[in-house]
N, C-alpha and C positions, 0 to 999 in steps of 0.2 A: 644154675637155677635162675629164676626170674627175680629181678631186683625191683623194688618199689621205692621211688624217691618221694618221701613224704615231707621233706623239708621245704620251706617256702623259698629259700635261697640256696643255691648250690654253686660253689666256685671250684672249678676243676680244670685241668689242662687237657685231659683225655677222657673219653668215654669208650670203653673197650667192651663191645657186646660179645657175648658168648653163645647166644641163641635165644630163642623165645619159647622155651618149654612151657606148656600149660596154656598157650595162646591159640592152639589149633592152627598154627601157621608156620611155614618154614622161614619166615623173615628173621633176620638177625636182630633187628631192633624195631620195636613197635611203640609208638607214642599215641596214647588215647586218653580220653577224659575219665575222671574218677566215676562219672555216672555210669560207665560201662563196666565197672568192676563187679565181679561175682560177689553177691552179698553173703553167700554161704561160707565162703572162705575169704573174707575181706583182707585187703592189703597184701595179698599173696601173688598178685599178678594174673589171676584167673579172670577171663573175660566172659561177661554175660552175653552169649551168642544171640539172645533175643533182642539185644540192644546194638551190639556191634558184631556183625557177621564177618568172620575172618576167613571163611573158606574161599573167598574170591581172591585172596592175596596169593600170588604165585610164589613158587619156591625159588625163583630167580631174584627175589626182592631182598635187598639189604636193609633199607630203612623204609618203614611205612608210617605215615603220619595220618591219623584219623581226621575226618572232617565231614563237611556237607557238600553236596554238589548243587550248583546253580543257586546258591543262597547268598552270594555277594550282595551287599546292600540291605540284607534283612536285619533289622535292628534286634539286638539281643541274642542272635543265633549263636555266636561264638564258635563257628565251624569253619572259618576261612583262615588259611595259613598266609601270613603276610610277612614280607621282608622289608625292613625300613630303608635299605640301601640297594646298591646294584646287585644283580644276580648274574653270575657267569656260569655257563655250562660248557665244560670242555668236551663232553660227549654229544650224543644225539638227544633231541627233544621230541617226544611223541605225546599226542593228546587224544584221549578217548571220548571225552565229554563233548556235549553240544555247545559249551560256552567257554572253552579254554581260551586263554589269551586276553580276553576283554571282559569276561564276566557276564556275557550275554550271547544269545544265539546269533546276533547280528554281526559278530566279529569274526570268529574262526569256527570252522567245522571240525577239521582234522588234518593230520599230516599223513599222507599215504603215498608211497613211491615217489618221494621228493616233490609232491604236488601239494600246494596249499589251497584248500577249498574254503571260500568265503561265502557266507550267507548274507552278508551286508555289504557295505561300501568299503573300498580299499584306498588308502593313501600311501603312495610309494614315492620316495624322493624327499624333496625339501620344499616346505611352504605350500604344499598342495591342500586342496579342500575337496573332499568328497562327501556330499550330504549323506548323513548316516542312514536315513530312511529310504534312500533312492536306489540302493544296490548299484551304485556307480563306482567308477575307477578313475583316479587321478594319479598320474605319474610324471616324474620329471621335476621341474622347478616352477612353483607358483601357478599351478594350473587349477581350474575349478570345474568339477563335474557335478552339476546340480540337478540335471534331469534324471528321471527314472531310467535306469539301465544305460546311462550315458558314459562316455569315455573321453577324457581329456589327457593329452600327452604332449610332451615337448616343453615349451617355456611360455608362460603367460597366455595359455590357451583357455578357452571357456566353452563348455558344452552345457547350455542352460535348458535345452529342450529335451523332452523324453526321447530316449534311444538315439541321441545324436552323438557325433564323434568329431572332435577337433584335434588337430595335430600340427606340429610345426612350431612357429613362433607368432604369438599375438593373433591367433586365428579365433573366430567365433562361429559356433554352430547354434543358431537360435531357432531354426525350423525343426519341426517334428521329424525324427529319423533322418536328419540332414548330415552332411559331411563337409567339413571345411579343413583345408590343408594348405601348407605353404607358408606365406608370410603376409600378415595383415589381411587375410581374406575373411569375408563375412558371408554367411549363408543364412537367410531367414525364411526361405521357401521350404515347405514340407517336401521331404524326399529329394531335395535338391543337393547340388554338389558344387563347391567352389574350390579352385586350386590355382596355384601360381602366386602372383604378387599383387596385392591390393585389388583382387577380384571381388565383385559384389554380385550375389545371386539372390533375387527376390522372388522370382516366379516359382510356382509349384513344379516340382520335378524338373527344374531347369538346370543348366550346366554352364559355368563360366570358368575360363582358363586363360592363362597368359598374364598380361600386365595391364592393370587398370581397365579390365573388361567389366561389363554390366549385363546381366541377364535378368530383365525385369518381367518379360512375358512368360506366361505359363508354358512349360515344355520347350522353352527356347534354349539357344546355344550361342554363346559369344566366345570367340577365341582371337588371339593375336594381341594387338595393342590398341587401347582406347576404343574398342568396338562396343556397340550397344545393340542388344537384341531385345526390343520391347514388344514386338508383335507375338501373338500366340503362335507356337510352333515355328517361329522364325529362326534364322541362322545368320550371324554376322561374323565375317572373318577378314583378316588383313590388318590394315592400319586405319583407324578412325572411321570405320564403316558403321552405318546405322541401318538396322532392319526393323522397320516399324509396321509393316503389313503382316497380316496373318499368313503363315506359310512362306513368307518372303525369304529369299536368299540374296545376300549382298556380299560381294568380294571386292578386292582391290584396295583403293585408298580414298578416304574422305568423300563418299558419295553424297548427293544432295539430301538434306533432311526433309522430313514431312511427306515423303513418298510412301503412301500406304497401299497403293494400287498395283505396283509392278510386282510380278512374280520373281523376277531375277534382275539384279542390277550389278553392273561393274562400274565402280567409281574410279576416277582418275584425278581427284582433287589433290591439292598441295598442302592444305591446312584445315584446322578445325573450325575456323570462322566460316559463316555462310557464304561470304563472298569468295572464299577460297575453295569451296566445294563444287564438284562437277561430276557428271556421269558420262561415260563413253558408250555404254550399252544399257538399254532398258528393254525388258521383255514384258509386255502388258497383256492381260487377258482381254478378250473381246466380249461382246454381248452374247455370243454363242460359242460353244466349244469349237476350237479350230479357227476362230476368227480374231485371234489376238494380233498384236503388232510388235515388231522388233524395231526399236529406235536406236540408230547409230549416229553419234555426233561427230565421229571421225570418219575414216575411210574403211570400207569393207573390201578386202582383197579376195577375189574369187579365183581359185586355182584348180586345175585338174586337166585330165586328158579329154578323150571324146566321151563326154557324158553331159547330162543336163544339169543346169544350175537353176534353182527356182528362187526368185525374189518375190515373196508372197506378202500380200496385205499392204505393207507400208515400208518404205525405205526412206529414212530422213537424211537429207543432204546428199552425200556422194557415195557411190559404190565403185570401187576400183577393181577392174577386171585384170586377169593375168594375160600373158602373151601366148599361151598354148593355142594350138590350132583347133578349129572345129568345135569350139564350145557353144552350147546352146543356153542362152540366158532367157528365162521366162520371167516376165514382169507382170504383176497384178497392180492395177491402179485404182484400188477401191477407196483410198483415203488421202493420197497426196501425190504431188509431182515427184518424179524420180530422175536423178542425174547419174549416169553411168560414166565413170572416169576411165578413159581408155589408157592402156599401158603404152610403154615406149614402142613405137612402130617397128616391127621386125618383118622382113620380107616373107610373104605368104601367110602371115598370121590372119586368122579369120574368126568371126563370131556370127552366130545367128541369134538375133534378138526377136522373141515372140511375145506379143501381147496376149494375156490369158483371160482378160475380162473386158466388160464393156464400159469401164470407167473412162471418164473424159479428162483425166489429168494427163500431163505431158510426160514423154520420155525424152530426156536430153542427153547429149554426149558432150563431154569435155575432154580436151586433148591432154597428153602427158606433159608437153613442154611447148605449147603454142603451135603444134602441127595443124595443118588444115584438115577439115572434115568435109569430104565431098566438095572440096574447093571453097569451103566456107570457114570463117574464123570460129574458134571455140568461145563460148559454148554453142551447141547447135541442137535445135529441137528436131527430132525425127519427124518427117512429114507424115501426116495421117495418124499420129499417135493419140491425138485428142478425139478421134472419131470413135463411135461405139462399135465399129467392126473390129476384127481381130487380125491386124496385118502382121507381117514379119519383115525383117530387114537383114540383109547379109552385109556384114561389115568386114572389110579386108584391107590389108596394108601392102603398099608397094615398097616398103622399107623406109619411106620418107614421110608420107602422109597417110591418112585414112580415107577410104572410099566406101560409098554405099552402092551395092549392086541393085 
């Protein structure tokens, strides 16, 4: 039969339930408030179904404790079951309500198929902070996910912008929908990405990777070591290179700063100081498409079989030719003098040099190691090269010196 405990204090070592007859439920033991007692037969354990509906209690239930749903924090409700100490569950925990685990819908939704569904923010690990109103996720050690829909993982990472993601150690994602990973990387540009070590990305949709790289131009990319891509759509790679022009590509080592006009630069400097910086190749745009210049501060080695080689617009300083036979060197003299450095003379080597425009700059020849050029000392200016006509010169070797046919 149903037992009714009406005493205000009960001290016992065992409660042995035998069933819950009269309660319209198959549960072995039901605990409910006196307000739900059937008034027609008071104190007999019969439940008023208009107050406490027991039909939803399954027959697999041993203990059912009545209460209210979603009323935690409601003053005077007295419908919440509370345990003053730790609670341990040796079996499984399932939750049907919309506010299980934290007393509000912002904490847990349910457990289904070993998946935890969270409608609010989640903190996982130690010392993490996930702003409760942001639907964010922080996991690991001392990470902060403050942006709406943001994610911070690893150690000491911060995702402060909406929909941002930081991972690794001491990384920061400050830009909207940005991503920072690695070690001490910072990304403040929207939709941007920083990775590696100490990389800084400021530009919108920019990308920085490697070590101590900076991508400050919108849509720019810096990679390698100490590289800077400050121009829009620019790319800097290698060691200490700087890409400051829009759409500029720089590679190599420590190119000259302040060059915003070259399309392509190869640096060959030795250090980050301005006095240590230098360029070996620059490709510059001209006033019209196809009229740019290639500046070479070192030597250009032209190699090949029987085919034409075109030296167009401008060649700065020296161009070194190879010793293959029957090469055709076409030279345009639109903007500067040109010096062609001859290779080591090999018997029967020959070159045909053709002038391709009416420029009046000179075409000079310099020998490989002091050999004579048409019985003249090096350097030697080709006769007629400064005229507006378009001459050609056949250069050949007897194995000792160079001669002009």
